[in-house]
C-alpha positions in Angstrom: 125.6 27.6 -11.9 122.8 26.6 -14.3 123.6 23.7 -16.7 123.7 24.9 -20.3 125.4 23.4 -23.3 127.0 25.6 -26.0 126.1 24.6 -29.5 125.4 26.1 -32.9 122.2 27.5 -31.4 123.7 29.2 -28.3 127.2 30.6 -27.9 129.3 30.8 -24.8 128.8 34.6 -24.9 125.0 34.1 -24.7 125.4 31.6 -21.9 127.6 34.1 -20.0 125.1 36.9 -20.6 122.2 34.8 -19.4 124.1 34.0 -16.2 125.0 37.6 -15.6 128.8 37.0 -16.2 131.4 38.4 -18.6 132.6 35.9 -21.2 136.0 35.7 -19.5 134.4 35.0 -16.1 132.4 32.1 -17.6 135.6 30.7 -19.1 137.4 31.0 -15.8 134.6 29.2 -14.0 134.5 26.4 -16.6 138.3 26.0 -16.4 138.3 25.9 -12.6 135.5 23.4 -12.6 137.4 21.3 -15.2 134.6 21.4 -17.7 136.0 20.6 -21.1 135.1 22.8 -24.0 134.9 21.5 -27.6 136.5 24.4 -29.6 137.8 24.3 -33.1 137.6 21.7 -35.9 136.6 18.2 -35.1 138.7 16.6 -37.8 141.4 17.3 -40.4 139.0 18.1 -43.2 137.3 20.8 -41.0 140.7 22.2 -40.0 141.8 22.5 -43.6 138.5 24.3 -44.5 139.0 26.8 -41.7 142.6 27.3 -42.7 141.6 28.0 -46.3 139.0 30.6 -45.1 141.7 32.3 -43.0 144.2 32.4 -45.8 141.5 34.1 -48.0 141.0 36.8 -45.4 144.7 37.3 -44.8 145.4 38.4 -48.5 
């Protein structure tokens, strides 16, 4: 598998597409290879901002 890093510039979906895989297949490969993914907020402040956005959309 080619080495690529997901960032704000390229998503896991785009990485999967470039490798000719479905998103789920890429995730399975990453998990079985024990490659850690950095999803979600990196700190409490980011988490609170995300939660605020979700609450706005829930209304």
